[in-house]
BALO-201859 format. One record per residue (C-alpha): residue number from 1; residue in one letter; x, y, z. Coordinates in pm, whole numbers, padded with zeros to 5 digits. Layout:
# residues N
+-----+------+--------+--------+--------+
| seq | type |      u |      v |      w |
+-----+------+--------+--------+--------+
| NUM |    a |      X |      Y |      Z |
...
+-----+------+--------+--------+--------+
***
This chain:
# residues 84
+-----+------+--------+--------+--------+
| seq | type |      u |      v |      w |
+-----+------+--------+--------+--------+
|   1 |    x |  04168 | -02373 |  00922 |
|   2 |    x |  03880 | -02342 |  00676 |
|   3 |    x |  03595 | -02099 |  00755 |
|   4 |    x |  03291 | -02261 |  00917 |
|   5 |    x |  03012 | -02401 |  00708 |
|   6 |    x |  02645 | -02440 |  00804 |
|   7 |    x |  02457 | -02742 |  00702 |
|   8 |    x |  02095 | -02790 |  00781 |
|   9 |    x |  01971 | -03141 |  00867 |
|  10 |    x |  01629 | -03238 |  01013 |
|  11 |    x |  01631 | -03350 |  01368 |
|  12 |    x |  01613 | -03726 |  01284 |
|  13 |    x |  01894 | -03709 |  01029 |
|  14 |    x |  02114 | -03519 |  01267 |
|  15 |    x |  02040 | -03761 |  01548 |
|  16 |    x |  02129 | -04061 |  01330 |
|  17 |    x |  02439 | -03891 |  01189 |
|  18 |    x |  02565 | -03813 |  01540 |
|  19 |    x |  02509 | -04165 |  01642 |
|  20 |    x |  02694 | -04296 |  01333 |
|  21 |    x |  02978 | -04048 |  01396 |
|  22 |    x |  03007 | -04176 |  01759 |
|  23 |    x |  03016 | -04547 |  01633 |
|  24 |    x |  03313 | -04453 |  01418 |
|  25 |    x |  03476 | -04266 |  01704 |
|  26 |    x |  03442 | -03925 |  01526 |
|  27 |    x |  03307 | -03596 |  01615 |
|  28 |    x |  02995 | -03495 |  01419 |
|  29 |    x |  03197 | -03235 |  01212 |
|  30 |    x |  03480 | -03487 |  01153 |
|  31 |    x |  03217 | -03739 |  01031 |
|  32 |    x |  03070 | -03478 |  00787 |
|  33 |    x |  03417 | -03392 |  00664 |
|  34 |    x |  03494 | -03774 |  00622 |
|  35 |    x |  03170 | -03815 |  00420 |
|  36 |    x |  03257 | -03523 |  00191 |
|  37 |    x |  03615 | -03662 |  00142 |
|  38 |    x |  03483 | -04008 |  00061 |
|  39 |    x |  03237 | -03873 | -00197 |
|  40 |    x |  03486 | -03647 | -00357 |
|  41 |    x |  03758 | -03920 | -00363 |
|  42 |    x |  03524 | -04148 | -00554 |
|  43 |    x |  03394 | -03879 | -00795 |
|  44 |    x |  03521 | -03837 | -01146 |
|  45 |    x |  03412 | -03545 | -01363 |
|  46 |    x |  03188 | -03622 | -01658 |
|  47 |    x |  03378 | -03681 | -01986 |
|  48 |    x |  03442 | -03361 | -02172 |
|  49 |    x |  03338 | -03144 | -01883 |
|  50 |    x |  03614 | -02895 | -01783 |
|  51 |    x |  03736 | -02936 | -01428 |
|  52 |    x |  03787 | -02549 | -01405 |
|  53 |    x |  03590 | -02297 | -01605 |
|  54 |    x |  03797 | -01990 | -01675 |
|  55 |    x |  03646 | -01668 | -01547 |
|  56 |    x |  03646 | -01516 | -01889 |
|  57 |    x |  03428 | -01798 | -02018 |
|  58 |    x |  03138 | -01667 | -01799 |
|  59 |    x |  03153 | -01316 | -01945 |
|  60 |    x |  02918 | -01242 | -02244 |
|  61 |    x |  03109 | -01214 | -02561 |
|  62 |    x |  02882 | -00927 | -02697 |
|  63 |    x |  02706 | -00622 | -02552 |
|  64 |    x |  02377 | -00795 | -02488 |
|  65 |    x |  02353 | -00654 | -02133 |
|  66 |    x |  02418 | -00311 | -02269 |
|  67 |    x |  02140 | -00352 | -02523 |
|  68 |    x |  01892 | -00469 | -02271 |
|  69 |    x |  01985 | -00177 | -02032 |
|  70 |    x |  01942 |  00072 | -02310 |
|  71 |    x |  01608 | -00074 | -02399 |
|  72 |    x |  01482 | -00063 | -02043 |
|  73 |    x |  01611 |  00294 | -02006 |
|  74 |    x |  01440 |  00402 | -02329 |
|  75 |    x |  01113 |  00238 | -02219 |
|  76 |    x |  01130 |  00414 | -01882 |
|  77 |    x |  01155 |  00755 | -02059 |
|  78 |    x |  00834 |  00700 | -02268 |
|  79 |    x |  00478 |  00734 | -02145 |
|  80 |    x |  00292 |  00399 | -02101 |
|  81 |    x |  00144 |  00257 | -02425 |
|  82 |    x | -00231 |  00229 | -02369 |
|  83 |    x | -00254 | -00051 | -02627 |
|  84 |    x |  00023 | -00265 | -02466 |
+-----+------+--------+--------+--------+
***
């Protein structure tokens, strides 16, 4: 079983969704799952967009974070510049 997911709907939307679920003979959660399945079944990824992005692709290729950290650390060790 999947872990629970919380979805926030306004009172009117929730009332209407519960009524629509009942019309279809579904529980509210089954109706939401059905809607998600319908949407995902009809969805096709944009051309050229990778379906899965490798984790390594998210990592920076240089040491930019290190440089920024060093600059911040250096700035913290200096007295404030009165002209800045």
